LOVOTI-327692 format. One record per residue (C-alpha): x, y, z; residue in one letter. Coordinates in pm, 1 decimal. Layout:
BEGIN
c1,c2,c3,r
X,Y,Z,a
...
END
This chain:
BEGIN
c1,c2,c3,r
11771.0,12163.3,10121.8,x
11673.2,11815.4,10235.2,x
11363.4,11636.1,10108.9,x
11040.5,11736.2,10282.2,x
10883.4,11461.0,10487.9,x
10520.0,11449.3,10592.0,x
10349.9,11242.8,10858.8,x
9978.9,11227.2,10933.9,x
9926.2,11073.5,11273.7,x
9612.6,11278.8,11331.0,x
9385.4,11528.9,11163.7,x
9380.3,11899.2,11231.9,x
9138.3,12005.5,11509.4,x
8924.8,12202.5,11264.6,x
8893.5,11899.2,11038.4,x
8796.3,11676.1,11329.9,x
8528.6,11920.8,11437.5,x
8384.9,11933.1,11085.5,x
8372.2,11553.1,11073.3,x
8199.2,11525.8,11410.2,x
7955.1,11797.7,11306.5,x
7862.6,11596.0,10995.1,x
7798.7,11285.9,11207.7,x
7594.8,11489.8,11457.0,x
7378.9,11634.7,11179.1,x
7324.1,11285.8,11038.7,x
7210.4,11153.1,11376.2,x
6984.0,11451.4,11444.7,x
6825.7,11503.0,11104.9,x
6821.9,11131.0,11026.6,x
6652.9,11060.0,11361.7,x
6876.9,10760.9,11436.5,x
6950.0,10618.1,11781.0,x
7320.8,10640.0,11698.6,x
7562.6,10711.4,11414.1,x
7931.9,10622.1,11398.0,x
8174.2,10766.3,11145.0,x
8538.9,10692.0,11071.4,x
8808.7,10812.7,10831.4,x
9106.6,10621.5,10690.4,x
9402.0,10810.1,10545.0,x
9692.4,10640.6,10368.3,x
9587.4,10305.4,10511.8,x
9547.4,10410.1,10876.9,x
9242.9,10495.1,11088.5,x
9293.9,10864.7,11171.0,x
8954.3,10961.3,11312.1,x
8634.4,10814.2,11447.6,x
8340.4,10979.6,11616.2,x
7978.9,10917.0,11705.7,x
7655.7,11066.6,11829.9,x
7381.2,10894.2,12025.8,x
7038.1,10971.0,12164.4,x
7158.7,10848.6,12504.9,x
7396.7,11092.4,12673.1,x
7725.0,10932.3,12768.1,x
7652.6,10605.2,12587.2,x
7758.4,10675.5,12229.6,x
7905.0,10373.8,12046.8,x
8269.0,10381.7,11943.1,x
8479.1,10238.8,11659.0,x
8473.8,9895.1,11827.5,x
8092.4,9867.6,11845.8,x
7939.8,9623.6,11600.8,x
7664.2,9724.4,11358.3,x
7506.6,9511.2,11091.5,x
7656.8,9610.3,10753.2,x
7412.5,9447.0,10510.5,x
7528.1,9442.2,10150.3,x
7881.3,9556.5,10227.0,x
7905.6,9179.1,10285.8,x
7890.4,9135.9,9907.1,x
8235.5,9289.5,9866.9,x
8380.4,9021.0,10094.0,x
8209.1,8750.7,9889.4,x
8344.5,8901.1,9567.3,x
8698.3,8902.3,9711.2,x
8667.3,8530.1,9789.1,x
8560.4,8461.2,9429.3,x
8848.5,8666.5,9286.4,x
9088.9,8468.5,9506.2,x
8962.0,8148.4,9341.9,x
9018.8,8304.0,8999.9,x
9371.0,8417.7,9088.2,x
9450.7,8063.9,9206.7,x
9338.8,7924.2,8870.7,x
9045.7,7732.1,9019.0,x
8788.6,7906.8,8799.0,x
8756.9,8168.8,8528.1,x
8533.6,8474.0,8538.8,x
8386.1,8378.2,8202.7,x
8309.9,8025.3,8321.0,x
7940.8,7937.9,8334.9,x
7828.7,7883.1,8691.2,x
7720.6,7528.7,8603.2,x
8083.8,7427.8,8552.4,x
8148.1,7462.8,8925.6,x
7803.0,7459.2,9089.5,x
7555.8,7209.5,8947.7,x
7179.7,7208.9,8935.9,x
7091.9,7569.3,9017.1,x
6864.5,7630.0,8718.6,x
7068.4,7944.1,8646.6,x
7393.2,7772.1,8555.6,x
7431.5,7929.3,8211.0,x
7518.8,8270.6,8357.8,x
7886.0,8349.9,8401.5,x
8068.6,8418.5,8725.1,x
8156.7,8767.7,8602.5,x
7788.3,8839.5,8535.0,x
7700.4,8737.2,8889.6,x
7977.2,8954.3,9036.2,x
7865.9,9259.8,8838.9,x
7489.8,9202.4,8878.0,x
7436.2,9155.6,8505.8,x
7313.8,8794.9,8515.8,x
6951.6,8906.7,8475.7,x
6839.6,8743.8,8801.5,x
6567.5,8887.1,9021.4,x
6655.1,9147.5,9281.6,x
6495.7,8952.5,9567.7,x
6379.4,8603.0,9659.0,x
6024.9,8481.4,9599.2,x
5790.7,8446.5,9894.5,x
5825.8,8637.3,10219.3,x
6056.2,8937.6,10266.8,x
6381.1,8747.2,10319.0,x
6544.7,9004.7,10546.9,x
6266.4,8971.4,10806.3,x
6178.5,8604.5,10779.8,x
6339.5,8278.5,10886.5,x
6606.1,8122.0,10666.4,x
6422.5,7792.6,10723.8,x
6178.7,7911.8,10455.1,x
6468.0,7897.1,10202.8,x
6662.5,7577.2,10278.0,x
6770.0,7518.9,9914.3,x
6896.7,7735.9,9629.5,x
6573.9,7657.1,9443.6,x
6387.8,7835.8,9724.9,x
6613.7,8140.6,9682.3,x
6577.2,8157.8,9303.8,x
6217.4,8042.4,9257.0,x
6063.5,7891.8,8945.6,x
6130.8,8202.9,8734.4,x
6473.7,8331.3,8843.7,x
6535.5,8565.9,8548.6,x
6399.6,8917.3,8504.1,x
6591.8,9003.0,8187.3,x
6840.2,8851.4,7943.9,x
7178.4,8777.3,8104.7,x
7468.0,9002.1,8015.6,x
7274.1,9299.2,7881.3,x
7271.8,9544.1,8170.7,x
7313.8,9588.2,8544.0,x
7023.4,9465.8,8757.8,x
7105.1,9430.7,9127.4,x
7045.7,9078.7,9258.1,x
7068.1,8948.7,9613.5,x
7006.0,8588.7,9499.2,x
7301.2,8627.4,9261.8,x
7536.0,8669.6,9557.2,x
7376.6,8372.4,9729.2,x
7489.1,8171.2,9426.3,x
7840.6,8314.3,9457.8,x
7857.2,8216.1,9823.6,x
7749.8,7863.6,9734.5,x
8011.0,7864.7,9457.1,x
8282.9,7946.6,9711.8,x
8165.5,7659.7,9930.2,x
8158.0,7416.7,9635.7,x
8510.9,7499.6,9520.0,x
8672.0,7531.5,9864.0,x
8488.7,7240.7,10023.5,x
8422.0,7437.9,10343.6,x
8154.1,7686.8,10442.9,x
8142.9,8046.9,10321.3,x
8180.7,8168.4,10680.6,x
8491.7,7955.9,10742.6,x
8648.2,8057.9,10410.7,x
8579.9,8422.4,10489.1,x
8742.7,8393.9,10829.6,x
9054.7,8216.6,10702.6,x
9111.7,8412.0,10383.0,x
9008.0,8770.5,10462.7,x
8923.9,8841.1,10825.8,x
9226.3,8679.2,10990.1,x
9488.1,8810.3,10742.5,x
9352.7,9167.1,10769.2,x
9315.6,9153.6,11148.6,x
8936.6,9199.2,11135.1,x
8857.1,9006.5,11453.1,x
8543.2,9212.1,11523.9,x
8370.1,9112.3,11198.5,x
8137.4,8816.3,11251.6,x
7829.7,8641.7,11115.8,x
7641.4,8683.3,11444.5,x
7659.7,8983.2,11682.4,x
7929.8,8983.4,11949.1,x
7912.5,9242.3,12227.4,x
7949.2,9531.6,12229.5,x
7700.1,9569.7,11946.6,x
7421.2,9810.5,11860.5,x
7058.2,9706.7,11861.9,x
6857.3,9758.3,11544.6,x
6562.9,9997.6,11557.5,x
6279.3,10121.9,11339.4,x
6195.5,10487.7,11397.7,x
5836.9,10593.4,11327.4,x
5831.6,10823.1,11021.9,x
5580.0,11065.6,11181.1,x
5654.7,11043.2,11552.4,x
5960.3,11026.5,11776.3,x
5902.9,10668.6,11886.6,x
6086.6,10344.2,11806.3,x
6038.3,9970.0,11764.3,x
6310.0,9702.7,11790.7,x
6377.3,9525.4,11460.9,x
6424.2,9147.5,11438.4,x
6771.9,9010.3,11363.2,x
6735.4,8701.8,11147.7,x
7009.6,8463.7,11045.2,x
7003.5,8483.8,10665.4,x
7100.2,8120.8,10600.7,x
7183.2,8069.7,10232.8,x
7147.5,8443.9,10178.6,x
7435.2,8518.7,10418.8,x
7691.2,8596.7,10141.6,x
7460.2,8877.8,10029.0,x
7426.0,9059.4,10362.4,x
7491.6,8869.5,10685.7,x
7793.3,9038.6,10844.0,x
7829.0,9246.6,11156.5,x
8133.0,9472.7,11177.0,x
8280.9,9782.5,11336.3,x
8413.1,10113.0,11207.9,x
8766.6,10007.5,11304.1,x
8744.8,9675.3,11119.9,x
8591.9,9836.1,10813.0,x
8875.1,10089.5,10818.7,x
9114.4,9796.7,10772.2,x
8901.0,9670.6,10484.8,x
8893.2,10017.8,10326.8,x
9274.2,10027.7,10336.0,x
9277.4,9691.3,10158.9,x
9036.0,9813.2,9889.1,x
9260.9,10112.3,9822.9,x
9591.6,9930.9,9785.7,x
9540.3,9553.7,9795.1,x
9722.7,9315.8,10025.1,x
9926.1,9021.2,9896.5,x
9789.8,8805.0,10178.8,x
9438.8,8849.2,10035.5,x
9440.9,8994.9,9682.1,x
9708.6,9166.3,9477.1,x
9666.2,9536.4,9406.6,x
9614.4,9458.9,9037.2,x
9316.5,9234.1,9115.1,x
9160.4,9492.0,9346.8,x
9202.1,9747.1,9066.6,x
9022.9,9502.3,8835.3,x
8731.5,9491.5,9079.7,x
8701.7,9871.2,9053.0,x
8651.1,9873.7,8674.0,x
8287.0,9906.4,8553.4,x
8155.2,9560.5,8471.3,x
7817.1,9624.0,8307.2,x
7606.0,9898.5,8158.4,x
7377.0,10071.5,8405.7,x
7004.3,10107.1,8376.6,x
6825.5,10405.4,8229.7,x
6923.3,10721.9,8415.0,x
7221.3,10561.9,8594.5,x
7477.5,10821.7,8489.8,x
7648.7,10897.3,8820.1,x
7755.5,10551.3,8920.9,x
7810.1,10193.3,8820.7,x
7917.4,9854.0,8948.1,x
8243.1,9666.9,8914.5,x
8319.1,9313.0,9028.0,x
8152.8,9336.1,9368.6,x
8210.8,9708.6,9417.5,x
7975.1,10001.4,9373.5,x
8123.4,10298.5,9186.8,x
7994.0,10653.1,9229.6,x
8095.8,11002.9,9123.2,x
8056.0,11252.4,9404.9,x
8201.6,11603.6,9446.1,x
8422.1,11555.1,9140.1,x
8586.9,11236.2,9266.7,x
8535.5,10865.6,9210.3,x
8437.2,10662.5,9515.7,x
8444.9,10283.3,9532.4,x
8294.4,10066.5,9803.0,x
7942.4,9963.0,9895.4,x
7634.9,10062.9,10088.7,x
7430.4,9825.3,10299.6,x
7102.7,9794.9,10485.8,x
6905.4,9540.8,10682.0,x
6609.0,9599.7,10913.9,x
6744.2,9817.7,11193.1,x
7069.7,9917.2,11023.6,x
7218.1,10123.7,10738.9,x
7586.4,10140.6,10649.9,x
7829.9,10269.3,10390.1,x
8198.4,10239.7,10308.6,x
8356.4,10462.7,10042.2,x
8718.0,10491.6,9927.4,x
8876.8,10760.0,9711.3,x
9190.0,10590.8,9581.3,x
9318.5,10913.5,9426.4,x
9292.4,11101.4,9757.5,x
9424.7,10815.2,9970.2,x
9107.5,10839.6,10180.4,x
8828.6,10613.1,10295.9,x
8527.7,10667.3,10520.3,x
8270.5,10458.8,10701.7,x
7925.9,10555.5,10830.3,x
7712.3,10318.9,11042.3,x
7368.5,10376.9,11195.9,x
7120.1,10157.5,11382.4,x
6797.5,10267.8,11217.1,x
6602.4,10105.7,10936.0,x
6581.3,10436.3,10752.3,x
6672.7,10797.4,10814.5,x
7047.6,10864.3,10806.0,x
7170.2,10857.4,10447.1,x
7493.5,10683.2,10538.4,x
7615.2,10677.5,10177.9,x
7602.1,11056.5,10166.4,x
7755.7,11082.5,10514.0,x
8055.0,10863.8,10424.9,x
8105.4,11055.7,10100.2,x
8096.1,11384.3,10292.7,x
8355.2,11257.3,10540.8,x
8588.8,11188.3,10248.6,x
8518.3,11531.2,10098.5,x
8575.7,11716.8,10426.8,x
8923.8,11571.1,10472.0,x
9017.2,11592.5,10103.6,x
8931.8,11963.7,10093.1,x
9068.0,12061.8,10434.0,x
9386.4,11855.0,10417.4,x
9458.1,11764.8,10053.3,x
9698.3,11484.1,9980.2,x
10060.6,11581.2,9921.1,x
10188.9,11464.5,9583.1,x
10479.8,11225.8,9573.7,x
10808.1,11416.3,9533.0,x
10948.0,11421.8,9181.1,x
11247.7,11196.0,9137.5,x
11460.0,11121.2,8830.3,x
11453.8,10772.7,8685.3,x
11694.3,10516.4,8827.3,x
12016.3,10511.5,8625.0,x
11946.8,10154.1,8513.6,x
11623.0,10264.5,8342.3,x
11779.6,10544.2,8135.1,x
11764.0,10430.1,7770.8,x
11894.1,10663.5,7501.4,x
11694.3,10487.4,7231.3,x
11374.8,10532.9,7430.0,x
11458.9,10895.1,7515.1,x
11489.5,10964.5,7142.3,x
11117.2,10882.8,7107.6,x
11012.9,11138.8,7369.2,x
10856.6,11467.5,7265.6,x
10593.2,11579.3,7012.7,x
10417.7,11347.1,6767.1,x
10129.0,11415.9,6531.3,x
9825.4,11206.5,6450.9,x
9720.9,11396.4,6140.1,x
9714.4,11752.4,6271.6,x
9648.3,11656.5,6632.8,x
9953.2,11731.8,6847.9,x
10052.9,11471.6,7107.2,x
10342.2,11440.8,7349.1,x
10516.6,11115.7,7437.7,x
10658.3,11114.3,7790.2,x
10890.3,10845.4,7924.1,x
10804.8,10700.0,8264.3,x
10934.2,10438.2,8508.4,x
11013.0,10081.8,8398.7,x
11029.6,10187.7,8032.2,x
10661.5,10280.4,8034.5,x
10533.7,10578.7,7835.6,x
10241.9,10820.6,7843.8,x
10087.8,10956.8,7524.7,x
9875.6,11265.9,7579.1,x
9725.6,11547.5,7370.2,x
9906.7,11879.9,7393.7,x
9582.1,12073.4,7352.3,x
9222.6,11992.7,7443.3,x
9086.6,11677.0,7600.9,x
9185.8,11408.0,7351.4,x
9280.0,11049.3,7425.3,x
9537.1,11027.2,7701.2,x
9675.2,10684.5,7782.7,x
9945.4,10514.2,7985.7,x
10139.8,10226.2,7830.8,x
10336.6,9940.1,7983.2,x
10649.1,9812.3,7809.2,x
10623.4,9466.9,7648.8,x
10909.7,9216.6,7677.5,x
10954.2,9189.5,7299.6,x
10937.7,9565.9,7234.4,x
10648.7,9805.5,7205.7,x
10392.1,9891.2,7470.7,x
10036.1,9795.2,7564.8,x
9772.4,10051.5,7666.3,x
9657.9,10047.5,8027.9,x
9359.3,10282.9,8029.7,x
9105.6,10477.4,7831.1,x
9045.3,10441.1,7459.1,x
9376.6,10264.3,7401.2,x
9347.5,10007.3,7680.4,x
9480.3,9676.9,7546.3,x
9599.4,9836.0,7219.9,x
9961.7,9803.0,7108.9,x
10193.3,10098.7,7050.0,x
10514.4,10033.6,6859.1,x
10789.2,10228.5,6689.4,x
10817.8,10145.5,6318.5,x
11169.6,10175.9,6184.3,x
11310.0,10234.4,5836.8,x
11562.7,10006.6,5672.8,x
11847.5,10215.6,5815.7,x
11716.2,10171.3,6170.4,x
11580.2,10523.9,6213.7,x
11225.2,10567.4,6342.0,x
10968.2,10631.6,6069.7,x
10658.8,10666.9,6286.8,x
10463.4,10530.3,6578.0,x
10184.3,10282.0,6508.9,x
9899.1,10269.8,6764.4,x
9630.5,10024.1,6666.7,x
9688.7,10123.5,6298.6,x
9687.6,10498.3,6376.3,x
10006.4,10660.3,6251.2,x
10189.0,10923.6,6458.8,x
10461.3,11120.1,6277.6,x
10719.0,11375.3,6389.2,x
10569.6,11642.5,6162.7,x
10205.8,11697.8,6064.6,x
10156.8,11545.5,5718.8,x
10518.3,11570.4,5602.7,x
10542.1,11446.6,5239.3,x
10808.9,11186.7,5314.0,x
10625.0,11036.3,5610.3,x
10434.7,10708.3,5601.0,x
10089.2,10867.9,5615.4,x
9810.4,10634.0,5500.2,x
9654.1,10771.1,5185.3,x
9958.4,10986.8,5113.5,x
10003.5,11363.2,5138.7,x
9898.1,11618.0,4875.0,x
10204.6,11687.0,4659.5,x
10148.4,12064.2,4658.2,x
10190.2,12072.5,5036.1,x
10050.0,12330.2,5278.0,x
9899.5,12645.4,5123.1,x
9712.0,12957.2,5210.7,x
9368.9,13066.9,5099.4,x
END
C-alpha cells in the first residue's frame, strides 16, 4: 500500500458553518457593527467569514481594522532581528543603545516581556484618544515617575515600554520604526494591507451605548511615539500571513528557533495569573486544553485578537469595529477549537531513521534505565537526538540534542540546558548515564553499579 497523502484546500462544510455561526453570535451578542473571522491551517488561509449590521455590506478578509496591541508583536520581532544580527543583546541595558530615557537601567528582555516595572499607561490625558502632540518626547511618555515596581520581579503590562522599544529600533537602525517595519516584516511576508494609517477599504470605529442600541463614531488618533505599542491597521488576510509566520518562522524575517524563543514565558505573572503568561512580545494562554500564542488588541472603536496553536497547526483571527462588546480573544480561541475538534491534524507518518544516522553504539544505549527505583526509557531520535521519559506516571520527560563532542543537552522541561552523557568504564563499556549529577543505571540499585552513596550489601529483601 502506498503512503497516504492528505491535502487541505478547504474546510468541511459543517466546519465552515460552525465557524460562521461563532462569528454571527459574536456580532449579535457583542452588539458590534461588524465582526470578521479567519482561520489559518498549516500556513494557509482556509476560511474567512463575517457578519455586519448592514445587510449586504459585510466586510471581508481584505477590509482593514485597527489591531491595537497586536502591533507589539511586530515591534518585538524587529528587536529580535537586531539581536540575531548581533547588534544588541537581550540582557543589555536600554541605556547602552538608547540614551537619556530615565529608564535606561532596564534590560531589553525586561521591556519585551513587560517585566521592566514601568507604568501601564502614559501620564496626562488618555493617550489613545488624545493628540500625539501632547507627547512629543519620551519624557512625556514616561513621566517623572516611570516605575511602578522593581524591574525584573514580575510581569506588569506597559504600553510605554513598547514605545521605548520602538525608539530603540529607530536608534539602532537609523530609520523610522514604520520604515523598518515595512522593509523587514511587511514586505517579506507579503502584508501589503498592513499600514500605519487606514487605507480603503477599512472599517470605521464605533462606540456602542451599553444600555441602548445606538452608536457614536470614535476618533482615530495618530499615536506618534506610542505607535510601536498599538498603531497598526491590518486585515484578516494579512494577519493570517503573520499567524503562519508565528507558527513556523520565516528565514526572511526570523528563524523558527527565534520565534520559538519568543513563545517561552519570560516573567512571572501577577497574583491569580495562572492561565496565561507573556513571552518576548507574545501573550501565552491555556484554553480548551491547548496552548495559544499571539496577542489581543484594542483601541477606541476596535478590538482584535490573533491566536496560534502550534501543536494543531492552526491560527485564527477575530476583528471587530466596536470599542467593547465582542470578546475577540474568546472568538479567535473558539475558531481554533472548532477546527481542531472537527478536523484534527493528521500526525506525520512514521519513518525509519536515514541509514546515515543509524549508530550501533547509540542504539546500545536505548531502552530502560533507572534513576533509583524510577523507571525511564531512552529513545533514539533523528540527528542522534534522544528522548528520556518515565515509563510510569508523569515524571520528567525531556528531549535532548546531540553535542558535537559527545553527550546531549536538554531542550525542554526540568532538564533544559542540562547535560546528559554516557559514563564508560575502563574497558569502554557503559557504566551509567549522568544527567546533571543524577545517575541512571541499567538495573535499580545493582550492587556493582556506580550509585552515589553505595547500595546496601544485603541487597533486596522481603518484610
